[in-house]
C-alpha positions as a printed Julia matrix, in Angstrom:
150×3 Matrix{Float64}:
  25.82  -1.49   11.17
  24.06   0.33    8.35
  20.86   2.31    8.78
  17.79   1.55    6.69
  17.37   3.91    3.77
  14.31   6.12    4.04
  12.06   5.66    1.01
   8.87   7.54    0.19
   5.87   5.66   -1.25
   5.38   6.48   -4.96
   1.74   6.83   -5.98
  -0.24   7.99   -8.99
  -3.68   9.6    -9.15
  -6.09  10.85  -11.8
  -8.31  13.91  -11.98
 -11.11  13.0   -14.36
 -13.67  15.73  -15.03
 -16.89  15.47  -17.01
 -19.47  18.28  -17.18
 -18.15  19.94  -14.02
 -18.11  16.72  -12.0
 -15.11  14.69  -10.89
 -14.78  10.92  -10.73
 -14.01   9.91   -7.14
 -13.91   6.59   -5.37
 -15.42   5.91   -1.98
 -13.18   3.58   -0.03
 -12.26   2.46    3.44
  -9.18   3.95    5.06
  -6.88   2.04    7.43
  -9.25   2.79   10.33
 -12.26   1.38    8.46
 -13.75   4.85    7.86
 -15.42   5.85    4.58
 -13.23   8.35    2.7
 -13.17   9.77   -0.82
 -10.2    9.89   -3.16
  -9.28  10.22   -6.78
  -8.62   6.9    -8.43
  -5.09   6.39   -7.09
  -2.6    3.83   -5.97
   0.97   2.67   -5.73
   3.43   2.31   -8.56
   4.29  -1.37   -8.91
   7.67  -2.9    -9.76
   8.58  -2.81  -13.49
   5.57  -0.6   -14.26
   5.75   2.8   -15.96
   3.96   5.76  -14.4
   1.45   5.79  -17.28
   0.81   2.07  -16.93
   0.29   2.56  -13.18
  -2.33   5.28  -13.51
  -4.17   3.44  -16.3
  -4.23   0.26  -14.17
  -5.33   2.05  -11.0
  -8.2    3.85  -12.72
  -9.41   0.59  -14.28
  -9.1   -1.37  -11.02
 -10.82   1.29   -8.91
 -13.52   2.56  -11.3
 -13.91   0.04  -14.12
 -13.19   2.74  -16.71
 -10.36   2.78  -19.24
  -8.3    5.91  -18.63
  -6.52   7.95  -21.26
  -3.94  10.27  -19.64
  -3.49  13.62  -21.39
  -1.21  15.63  -19.06
  -0.31  16.04  -15.4
  -0.62  18.77  -12.77
   2.49  18.06  -10.76
   4.39  15.91   -8.32
   3.16  16.25   -4.73
   4.92  15.32   -1.49
   2.7   14.62    1.52
   3.45  13.16    4.91
   0.54  11.25    6.43
   0.26  12.52   10.02
  -0.92   9.26   11.62
   1.44   6.82    9.93
   4.32   9.23    9.46
   4.81   7.87    5.95
   5.77  10.16    3.1
   3.96   9.82   -0.21
   5.06  11.15   -3.58
   1.99  11.51   -5.82
   2.12  12.18   -9.54
  -1.3   13.5   -10.49
  -2.52  12.9   -14.03
  -5.33  14.52  -15.98
  -7.28  12.6   -18.57
 -10.51  11.14  -19.8
 -12.46   7.94  -19.48
 -14.89   6.46  -21.97
 -18.63   6.24  -21.39
 -18.56   2.48  -20.98
 -17.61   0.72  -17.75
 -15.28  -2.1   -18.79
 -15.24  -3.96  -15.5
 -17.67  -4.17  -12.61
 -15.12  -6.03  -10.5
 -13.4   -3.27   -8.52
 -10.63  -3.45   -5.92
 -11.88  -4.97   -2.67
 -11.53  -1.74   -0.67
 -13.6    0.32   -3.15
 -17.19   0.8    -1.98
 -18.48   2.86   -4.92
 -17.59   5.4    -7.59
 -19.17   8.84   -7.74
 -19.29  11.79  -10.14
 -19.29  14.83   -7.83
 -19.03  18.61   -8.16
 -16.28  20.49   -6.35
 -18.93  21.89   -4.01
 -20.09  18.38   -3.11
 -16.49  17.28   -2.58
 -15.99  20.08   -0.04
 -18.54  18.37    2.25
 -16.85  14.96    2.23
 -14.21  13.26    4.35
 -11.23  13.08    1.98
  -8.45  10.51    2.15
  -5.86  13.3     2.14
  -5.63  17.03    1.47
  -4.14  16.15   -1.92
  -7.6   15.2    -3.24
  -8.87  18.78   -3.26
  -5.48  20.28   -4.07
  -5.18  18.17   -7.23
  -8.65  19.29   -8.38
  -7.83  22.93   -7.65
  -4.5   22.63   -9.48
  -6.33  21.07  -12.43
  -8.58  24.15  -12.49
  -5.99  26.88  -11.82
  -2.44  25.77  -12.6
  -0.63  24.9   -15.82
  -0.91  21.36  -17.12
   2.34  19.63  -18.04
   3.01  17.47  -21.06
   3.39  13.73  -20.65
   6.59  13.96  -22.7
   8.23  15.43  -19.57
   8.04  11.94  -18.01
  11.02   9.8   -18.9
  10.74   6.06  -18.32
  14.29   4.85  -18.75
  14.53   1.14  -19.45
């Protein structure tokens, strides 16, 4: 009898900064509580990492995202569910125009917030603030480091 293979959940996220404020989404967590997160979500089958983050930002904020670099690959184990998430955090820009007002069903609203405002919020995970801090303090890595082998 073979054991099931443990598999982490692969996710992407985006730190998007404009004039000292960061684009966050307000959403409901699994307990129905309001939490704040970067635009983020799961990598889908047959989708590249860049396609995933562009799709997630559009679906959760209505903005078209242009990835420029990334801050790193993060491993986090959710204490309640015991699930492990691998998060590749991108840095990039969005245009001024909202392309879609039809957001994912679990998104309540989008907000442009300062780091100080973010400190007062209930965050979906500790990765939200860590990704912002890494954007501010750590090296940014080139997208050419990501290989999407066909």
